[in-house]
C-alpha positions in Angstrom: 226.9 63.5 77.3 224.8 63.3 74.1 221.4 62.6 72.7 220.3 59.8 70.3 221.1 60.6 66.7 223.9 63.2 67.6 227.1 63.3 65.7 230.2 63.7 68.0 233.8 64.8 67.0 236.8 63.9 69.2 240.1 65.6 68.2 243.3 63.6 68.8 247.0 63.8 67.9 249.3 60.9 66.8 253.0 61.3 67.3 256.2 59.3 66.4 258.6 59.5 69.4 260.9 56.9 67.7 264.1 57.4 65.7 262.8 56.0 62.5 259.9 56.7 60.2 256.9 54.5 60.9 253.6 53.5 59.5 250.7 53.7 61.9 247.3 51.9 61.5 244.3 53.6 63.2 241.7 51.2 64.5 238.3 51.8 66.1 236.5 49.6 68.5 232.8 50.8 68.8 229.4 49.5 70.0 227.2 47.6 67.6 225.2 49.9 65.3 227.4 52.9 65.8 229.3 54.6 63.0 232.8 56.0 63.4 235.6 57.2 61.2 238.9 59.1 61.4 239.2 62.3 59.4 242.1 64.6 58.5 241.7 67.8 56.6 241.0 66.0 53.3 238.9 63.1 54.3 238.8 59.7 56.0 242.1 58.0 56.9 242.9 54.6 58.3 246.7 54.6 58.1 249.3 57.3 58.4 253.1 57.6 57.9 255.0 59.6 60.5 258.8 60.7 60.5 260.8 60.5 63.6 259.5 63.2 66.0 256.6 64.1 63.7 252.9 64.5 64.8 249.5 64.6 63.0 246.2 66.0 64.3 243.1 64.0 63.4 239.4 63.9 64.4 237.4 60.9 65.4 233.8 61.3 64.2 231.1 59.2 65.8 227.5 59.0 64.8 225.2 57.8 67.6 222.1 55.6 66.7 218.7 57.2 67.3 217.7 54.3 69.5 220.8 54.5 71.7 220.4 55.1 75.5 222.8 54.7 78.4 226.6 54.7 78.7 228.9 53.3 75.9 232.7 52.8 75.5 234.8 53.4 72.4 238.5 52.6 71.9 240.8 54.3 69.5 244.0 52.3 68.9 247.2 53.4 67.0 249.4 50.4 66.0 252.8 50.8 64.2 254.3 48.5 61.7 257.0 47.7 64.3 254.3 46.2 66.6 254.1 49.2 69.0 250.5 50.2 69.9 248.8 52.9 72.0 245.0 53.0 72.9 242.7 55.9 73.9 239.4 55.0 75.7 236.3 57.1 75.3 233.0 57.0 77.3 229.8 58.4 75.9 226.6 58.8 77.9 223.3 59.0 75.9 220.2 60.7 77.5 216.8 61.0 75.9 216.3 64.2 74.0 214.2 66.9 75.6 212.1 67.1 72.4 212.3 63.9 70.6 209.7 64.6 68.0 209.3 68.4 67.6 211.2 71.7 68.1 209.2 74.8 68.7 210.1 78.2 70.2 208.0 80.5 72.3 209.1 84.1 72.5 207.8 87.5 73.6 209.4 90.9 73.7 207.4 91.8 76.9 207.6 88.9 79.4 206.7 91.1 82.3 203.9 93.8 82.3 202.5 96.2 84.9 198.8 96.9 85.4 196.2 98.2 87.9 193.8 96.0 89.6 190.5 96.0 87.6 192.3 96.3 84.3 193.7 93.8 81.7 197.0 93.1 80.0 198.0 91.6 76.7 201.0 89.6 75.9 202.0 89.1 72.3 203.8 85.7 72.1 205.4 84.4 68.9 205.3 80.6 68.3 207.7 79.2 65.8 207.8 75.6 64.5 211.4 74.6 63.7 210.7 70.9 62.9 210.3 69.3 59.6 206.6 68.5 59.9 203.4 70.2 60.8 202.2 70.3 64.4 199.0 71.1 66.2 199.5 72.8 69.6 197.0 72.9 72.5 197.5 76.3 74.3 196.9 76.5 78.0 197.6 79.4 80.5 198.3 78.1 83.9 198.7 79.7 87.3 195.7 82.0 87.3 194.5 83.0 90.8 190.8 82.8 91.7 188.8 85.6 90.1 191.3 86.1 87.2 190.3 85.4 83.6 192.3 84.8 80.4 191.7 84.4 76.7 193.9 83.6 73.7 193.6 85.2 70.3 195.0 84.7 66.9 194.2 87.9 65.1 190.6 88.6 66.1 189.7 84.9 66.6 189.7 83.4 70.1 191.5 80.2 70.1 192.7 77.3 72.3 194.9 75.5 69.8 197.2 76.4 66.9 198.4 74.5 63.9 201.8 75.4 62.3 203.5 74.1 59.2 207.2 73.3 59.2 209.2 76.4 59.5 206.1 78.5 60.1 205.6 81.0 62.9 202.6 82.9 64.3 201.9 85.5 67.0 199.1 85.0 69.4 197.7 87.5 72.0 197.3 86.4 75.6 194.7 88.5 77.3 194.5 88.5 81.1 191.7 90.2 83.0 192.7 91.3 86.6 189.9 91.6 89.2 189.4 94.8 91.3 190.0 92.7 94.4 193.5 91.6 93.3 196.1 92.5 95.8 199.2 94.4 94.8 202.3 92.2 93.9 203.9 90.0 91.3 202.0 87.2 89.7 203.5 84.5 87.4 201.8 82.4 84.8 203.0 79.7 82.4 201.8 79.5 78.8 202.1 75.9 77.7 202.1 74.8 74.0 201.3 71.1 74.1 201.5 68.6 71.2 200.6 65.5 73.2 204.1 63.9 73.9 205.8 67.3 73.7 205.4 70.7 75.3 207.1 74.0 75.5 206.5 76.6 78.2 207.1 80.4 78.4 206.8 82.3 81.7 204.7 85.5 81.8 204.6 87.9 84.7 202.2 90.6 85.8 203.0 93.2 88.5 199.7 94.4 89.9 199.2 97.9 91.3 196.3 98.0 93.7 193.4 100.3 93.1 193.2 103.3 95.4 189.9 102.4 97.0 188.0 105.2 98.8 186.5 104.0 102.1 184.4 105.6 104.8 181.5 104.9 107.1 179.2 107.3 109.0 176.8 106.6 112.0 174.0 109.1 112.5 170.9 109.4 114.7 168.2 112.0 114.1 167.2 112.2 117.8 170.1 111.1 119.8 168.7 112.4 123.1 165.4 111.1 124.5 163.6 111.4 127.8 161.5 108.7 129.4 160.1 107.7 132.8 161.7 105.0 134.9 160.5 101.6 133.8 159.8 102.7 130.2 162.0 102.0 127.1 163.4 104.4 124.5 164.0 103.5 120.8 166.7 105.3 118.9 166.6 105.1 115.0 170.2 105.0 113.6 171.5 105.1 110.1 174.8 103.7 109.0 176.2 105.0 105.6 178.9 103.5 103.5 180.6 106.5 101.9 183.3 104.4 100.1 183.5 102.6 96.8 183.5 99.1 98.1 181.0 97.0 100.2 181.6 97.0 103.9 180.6 94.5 106.6 180.0 96.6 109.7 179.7 95.5 113.3 178.0 97.4 116.2 178.8 97.5 119.9 178.7 99.6 123.0 180.8 99.7 126.1 178.0 100.9 128.3 177.0 98.7 131.2 174.4 99.2 133.8 172.4 96.8 136.0 169.3 99.0 135.7 169.5 99.7 131.9 169.5 97.1 129.0 170.7 97.9 125.5 169.3 95.9 122.6 170.4 96.1 118.9 168.0 95.3 116.1 171.2 94.0 114.3 174.7 93.4 115.5 176.2 93.3 112.0 175.1 94.4 108.6 176.4 94.3 105.0 176.3 97.8 103.4 176.8 98.1 99.7 179.1 100.8 98.4 177.4 104.3 98.5 174.3 103.0 100.3 172.8 103.4 103.8 171.0 101.0 106.1 168.7 101.7 109.2 168.8 99.9 112.5 167.3 100.6 115.9 168.7 100.5 119.4 166.3 100.0 122.4 167.2 101.2 125.9 165.0 99.5 128.5 165.0 100.8 132.1 164.4 98.6 135.2 162.3 99.4 138.2 164.3 101.3 140.7 166.7 103.0 138.2 168.0 106.3 139.5 166.6 109.3 137.7 169.2 111.2 135.8 171.1 111.3 132.4 172.7 108.2 131.0 175.3 108.4 128.2 175.4 105.5 125.8 178.2 105.3 123.2 177.5 103.3 120.1 180.4 102.2 118.0 180.3 101.0 114.2 183.4 99.2 113.0 184.3 97.4 109.7 185.1 93.7 109.7 188.8 94.4 109.0 188.9 96.9 111.8 190.3 99.6 109.5 187.3 102.0 109.8 185.1 103.0 112.6 182.6 105.7 113.7 180.7 106.4 116.9 177.8 108.3 118.1 176.7 109.2 121.7 173.2 108.6 122.7 171.7 110.3 125.8 168.9 109.0 127.9 167.2 111.3 130.4 165.3 109.2 132.9 162.7 110.8 135.0 161.4 109.2 138.1 158.0 107.3 137.9 156.5 107.9 141.4 153.2 106.5 142.8 152.2 106.0 146.4 149.1 104.2 147.6 147.7 104.3 151.1 145.5 101.8 152.9 144.0 102.1 156.4 143.2 99.2 158.6 140.6 99.4 160.0 138.7 102.3 158.5 136.7 102.9 161.6 138.0 103.1 165.2 136.2 103.8 168.5 137.7 105.9 171.3 136.6 107.4 174.6 136.9 111.1 174.8 140.3 111.9 176.2 141.5 108.4 175.4 143.6 107.0 172.5 143.1 104.6 169.6 145.2 103.2 166.9 145.0 102.3 163.2 147.6 100.9 160.7 148.4 102.9 157.7 150.1 100.8 154.9 152.0 102.8 152.3 153.0 101.0 149.1 155.4 102.2 146.3 153.7 101.3 143.1 156.0 103.5 141.0 159.3 102.5 139.1 161.6 104.7 141.1 162.8 104.8 144.8 160.9 107.2 147.0 162.6 109.0 149.8 161.5 110.5 153.1 158.0 108.9 153.3 155.8 110.2 156.1 152.1 110.8 156.9 150.2 114.0 157.0 146.9 114.4 159.0 143.9 116.6 158.9 142.0 116.2 162.2 139.4 118.2 164.2 140.8 121.2 166.2 142.5 120.1 169.4 142.9 116.5 168.4 146.3 114.9 168.7 147.3 112.5 165.8 150.8 111.1 165.4 152.5 108.3 163.6 155.2 105.7 164.5 157.6 105.8 162.9 157.5 109.5 162.0 159.1 108.8 158.5 160.8 106.2 156.3 164.0 107.3 154.5 163.7 105.1 151.4 161.0 103.0 149.9 162.0 100.9 146.9 159.7 100.1 144.0 157.3 97.4 144.8 157.9 97.6 148.6 155.5 98.6 151.4 155.9 100.2 154.8 153.5 100.4 157.8 152.9 103.3 160.1 150.9 103.1 163.4 148.5 106.0 163.5 147.6 107.1 167.1 144.5 109.3 167.6 143.7 111.1 170.8 140.6 113.3 170.9 140.2 115.9 173.8 138.4 114.8 177.0 135.5 117.2 176.3 134.8 115.9 173.0 131.1 115.1 172.6 130.2 111.6 171.5 129.9 111.5 167.8 131.6 110.4 164.6 134.5 112.3 163.5 137.0 112.0 160.5 140.7 112.2 160.4 142.1 112.5 156.8 145.4 110.7 156.3 147.8 111.3 153.3 151.1 109.7 152.6 153.7 112.2 151.3 157.4 112.0 150.2 160.1 114.1 148.6 158.8 113.1 145.2 155.0 112.5 145.3 151.9 112.1 147.6 149.2 109.5 147.8 145.4 109.9 147.5 144.0 110.8 150.9 142.0 108.4 153.0 139.5 109.1 155.8 139.7 107.4 159.1 136.3 107.5 160.9 136.7 107.9 164.7 133.7 107.2 166.8 134.0 109.1 170.1 132.3 107.8 173.1 132.0 109.5 176.6 132.5 107.8 180.0 129.3 106.2 181.6 129.1 108.6 184.7 129.3 111.6 182.6 126.5 110.1 180.5 124.1 110.1 183.4 124.9 113.7 184.3 124.3 114.6 180.7 120.9 113.0 180.8 119.9 114.9 184.0 121.2 118.1 182.6 119.2 117.6 179.4 116.0 116.8 181.5 116.4 119.9 183.6 116.7 122.0 180.5 113.6 120.5 179.0 111.6 121.0 182.1 112.7 124.5 182.5 111.8 125.4 178.9 108.4 123.6 179.4 107.7 125.7 182.5 108.5 129.0 180.8 106.2 128.0 178.0 103.3 127.3 180.3 103.6 130.7 182.1 103.6 132.5 179.0 100.5 130.6 177.7 98.5 131.5 180.9 99.1 135.1 180.5 
């Protein structure tokens, strides 16, 4: 295997195995355009004389044309004066040269360096032109990851090409800037010196040590415990702080669930720069009918890579919002003394919480009997109504007149505004006549007494 223009040497030995001295002619069969000759220690030879049993070491020198490519055959023949001949066949394969026009060398004493992310490294690379003519090289550093930067210097001058005379060498500085975000590990780059139809490459390596990045987040709330009435909403003002040295993308969540309480975030995710804080709000809205008591709401802040998290517990004290209203139908009833009349009392829960043990209280004239049916209702949900039948029974000796029974709806939690039920009492017809007679007798008696006194 050889290149165009190469000069090859093939050692060989010629020996006389006969019994007499012989003269041997050395013949070369070669491709057209090739040069070949046989050399001994003194110079070129074409014929040798050998005694019986003698040997001679020679060299076949072959010069390959510069335009030769492919596989070629050569034959070396030794022919004696007695007509005896022996041949040696040679095969030569010619391949294109790697550097047909130029020969340059790239070399550095430090092909591998170690640096931290966020810093830079410098490689000093020597470039030598070993060819017989001047060359201009374009210099390119390949293999830089995203975010990495490089510059080439000759002395203090930044360059992207370099001219070298024959036999001249120069040292360039390859500066590589490593971003802070670079992950730890080994990185390889190729510095290529290109002269158009020729190039030479040297491999450079950088082992990156990652920066020790400080990270931390904190979630705070100035007033983590609030008290509201059922049906109202509470707003918590939270602050998330990035205590680290890198920006953080933070997500917020809660594992609290309740059919009577909704949790709403002003933002589910935020980008917090290093060393800074951001505010957000959380609204806890209660529904009608929520049970009074304390509700514990955990809030979680977590970074996008799930490496950091913080949490805070919010407390919501819900008080009952109670309101009862009362309506009487009708507002005026008539009843005969000793008899019974009825009215309907409608009680409505206008509050936000469930009311328990609802019943009616009465304030009636002495001796009157006032009851309700039912006596009480165990639960009355918000927005719901219940009806009671109010039964009123005045005593049989009650005089005919208008009377008032005050009705109030009460419960374990609250009471309503009182309403007056006007009760018109009437007496039976027979008793009415007797009353008229009695009144007439009384009037006549009083008149008679008055006349007697006047006569005296």
